[in-house]
N, C-alpha and C positions, 0 to 999 in steps of 0.2 A: 465845604470841608467842615462848617458848622452844623450843617444839617449830619452827615454822616455820624458826626461824633455824639449824636442825639441818639439817631436811630439805631445804631448797628448794637451800642452796649443796652438799649431798650430790648432790641430783642432778644439777645443772649440771653437778658436777665428774664423776660417771660420765658423762652425753652425752657432753661434751667428750671424755675420754678414748678411748670408741667412735667418737667421730668423727674423731678425730685419727689413731687407728689407721686407717680406713677411709681416710684421705685419703694417709698414709704409705704403705699398700700401693699406691695410683694411683701414689705418686712413685715407687714401687721399679719399679714396670713402665712408666712412661712418661718419668721422670725429667723433668719439668716444673717449671720454677723456683717458680712459683705454688703448688704443690703441697706443695712444700717449706716456703715460708715460711708459706703457710697454716697447715700441720701443727703449725709452730713456736707459732703464733699459739694455735692451738687448745690447745696443750700448757700455754703460760701462762693460758689460760683456768680448764683444770684446776687448775692451780700457785693462780690466784687466789680459786677457789671452794674448793678443799680446804683453804686456810688458814682462811679463813672458818667453813667445818665443824670442823677443829679447835680453832679458837677457841673456838666454842659449846660443844664437846662435853668439853673437856678444860679451859678456862680461856686466856685470853689471856697472852702476852709479847711482849716486845720482838722479838724473833726472829720470830714467826708475824705480827706487824704490819706487820715490816718488810716481810718477803716479802707480804702481801698488798696492800702500797700499791706496792710495786715492780710484781708482775706485775696485781693489778687495775684500776689507778687508772692505769698508764704503760703498760705493754707491750702488754697484749692488743688495744686497738682499733688499735694501730700496727702490730702484725705482721700482723694481720688485713686492716687497708687496704693495707700493703704488697704482700701476695698479689695483691689488687686492681689494682695498678699493674702489676703482673708480667702478670696475665692480660690487662692490657689495652695491654701494650707498643706494638701494633703500630697502635694509634691514635694520635690526640692526646692521651690522658687526661693525659699529662703536664703537659700546661699547666694542668688544674686541679690535678693533684695538687701541683705547686710552689707554684699559687695559695693551695691549702688548707694546705700549711706555711706558708707566711708569714701566713696569717691565725692559725694555732695559734700562731703566734708573738706575734702582735697581742694574742691574749686575757692574755701575761703582765700587760697593764698592768692590765684588769679583775681579775685576779686581785689584785693588789697593793692595788686599793683596795679589794677586799673583806676584806684582811690588815690594813688601814690601819683599818677601820671595826670589826674585832675586835678591835685591839689588840695584832697580831702581825705587823706591817709586814717585809717584808726590805729589804735595800739597793735605792736604785734602781739603785746599778751594776748588780747580777744581772740587775734587769728588763730594762736597757740590752741586757745579754750576751744573755741569751733571743731576745730581739725581733731585736737582731742577727744573731746566729747563724741564728736561722729565716729570716728574710729572704735571706741567703746561700745555704743551703741549696734555698729554694724557689726563687732565680734559676738557680741550678746545674743542678738538675731541666728547669725552663723552657727554658734555653738547651740544654741534652742534647736536649730534646725537639726543638726547632728544628734541630738540626745534624743528629742520626740518631735517630730514635723509640725504637727498641729500647735505645738508650744512656742511656735516662732512668730506667728501670726498675734499671738495677746502680747509677746515681749515687745514687738513693733509697735504694738497699740500702746501700750503702757509709756512706752519712750515717747511717743508721738503725743499723748494727752498732756505730760508733765511740759515737752516743750512747747506746746501751743500756749499752754498757760503762761509758761516765761514769757514768751515772744509778743503775747497781747498785753504784757506789763510792761515790757521794753516799748513796745508801739507807744501805748499811751503815756509814758510818762517820758519821750523823747522831746528833746528840745530841737523846735524846726525853726530857721532861720525865717524873719518876715517874707512874706507875707504867711507862710505857715504852710506852701505847698509850691511847687513847681510843674511848669507846663511847658511843651514844647513851645517855642515862640512862633513857630509858621504853622503847625498843625493845630496847636492847644490842648493837644493829647496830655496827659497825665506823667510825668517822668519821674525817676525816684532819686533826683540829685537832691533834693531837700532832706532825704533820710537821713541821718547818721550815718558813718561808716559803720560804725558796730554793728548795727541792724543790717545793711546791706551785705554784709560777709555772710549773713544767715539764709540767704535764698538758697545756696546751693545744697545742704541737706533736707532741707523742706521742698524746694520746687524742682529741681535736678533730679534728687532719687524719687519721687514722686513720679516726676514724668518719665522716668526710664523706667520705673515699674510697672506703669500703666500702658506702654507701648511696648515694652516685651513682653510684658505679661499677656497682653492680646495677642501678639505673634504666637507666644508658647499655647495659648489655647487654640489657635487656629490650627497648629502642627499636629496637635493633641486628636483633633476631629476631622483631619483633611486625610485623604487617601496619601500613602506614602510610600518614596522610593528610596528604601535605608542605602545610602551608598556607604557611609561609616558604621560600622557594626562594634560589638565587643564591650567591654569594660576594664575599668581598672580598678583595683582595688585598693590601691592606697591612698588615704587620706589627702584633701585638696587636688590633686592629680585627678582622682578621681572624679569630683565634682567638674573641674577644667575639660576633662575629656568627654564626660555628658553636656556638657555647654555646648560644646564644639561639634559632636554629633546631632545635637539639635540644629543646630546653624546650617552645618552642611546639607542635612537631609532636608529640612526647609527648603532650601533653595532646590536641592534637587525633585521636590516633590510638585513645585510649580506646575511644569505643565501637565503633571497625571492630574491633579487638582484643579486646572483651567480645563480640562476636557471633561472632568467628573461635573463640573460647574456649569458647563455649557448643556450638559446631558441631563441635569435636574438630578444626578445622582449622587449629591454629595450633602452633608448635614448643614442645614442653614445658619449653623454657631460658627461655621469658617467663614463665611461674607461679613457676617455681625462683629465677629472678633475683629477682621482685618479693617473693617470700618471704625471698630474704637480705637485699634491702633492708628489709623488716620487721625481722628479726632484727638489721640493727644499727642500726635506728631506736630500737628498744626502750629497752634498756637504756640508750642515750644519755640519753633522757627521764628515766629511773629514776634516771640516777645526775646530770642535771642538778637533778632534786627534791632528791637527797641533799646537794647544796650548800645547799638552803636550808632545811634541817632536817628534810624528809619522808624517813624513812628506811626507812619501814615497807616500800615497794616495792621497795628495794633487790635485795634477794635474787631475788625473784619477777623483776624485769628481767633480772637475769642467767639465770635459768631459760628466760624465754620467749624470750630471745634466743638463745641456743644452739638450743632447738628448733626455732624458723624457721629457722634458716641450715640446721639439719641438714635441716630437713624440703625445705628448698630444695636442697640436695646431693643427697637421695635422687630428689626430681623431677626433677632436670636429666636430659637425654636420654640421656647417655652411662653413666649410673647406675643410672637406674630401667629401663630398658630390659632391663637384665640380671638383674632380680629375678623372682621367680614371678608376682607382680602388676604386673608393669609391660607386658604384653604394649598395652593400651590407648595407654598413653605411648608407645610404640615406634613406635605405628601413625599418630601424629599428623604431620600432613607439614608441612614446615617451609617457608615461605613463600619466594617467589622474590625476591632480593634488592632486586629494582624494586618490590615490593608496597609 
């Protein structure tokens, strides 16, 4: 187990750095906001994995533990999800993003119940502040989407930037019980039990909201580019109900279109962005599962989930049409035909 505690985070760190460099090069050439934010998220990914490697190799201390929690448990998913919000800013994805932030805030209540069971509760006032702030932020994103879709991503980014500074300050100044970190006694994987409760309830608006945006944003992108079988059509003009109907239509039609998309993929007649976005969705989903298991004491899979997550997302990046067709072995992917918008 000790060897895996070294190898898995080291590989995740190296892959993240290479991935971040490629995304940064794209941003340098194209200046797209989602590339810059994704690049930051990948740097945070490398930082979180790197601190875990250093802790296993050299021994843990309070500084490494704080950095691991800040980057790995809070910022990574938030920035990767934020990049997806920018990517889909011309759609109505801001409605889903705002709702995800609200739901992430509500997770603070569940975190508090877990802290109570562990005998480490925080003040209920802190829980109320997190829920209230996340609700206000989510509503701001929803309102911005309704007013002007492209504005929603900027509103969400402004909220995330301010929240990142605040949570970084809280993490740096938090009082940690001796020895200043916490490890699972059997696997020696870092766990968050040494972190004060007022920090642990913050993971929802950052981690859960970000993971939801990354995974479902990738699934929505796959739906956009895949050949479709539209079972549920029409629309509802009433605010809120209209957005719920569109979300339901996407979900139903996505599931109904899977056999058609599978046949198109087998015949080489599908946009390479469909398998690319599916890989990205899987990459966002896997570490969400392993980090969730970590909360319930199943820590052995944490490092594996981090590595598999970044590998799947990196594979999706390489398979994407705009990247893959420029590689020597990407000729076939470049020849895949993009289906007509109404397909």
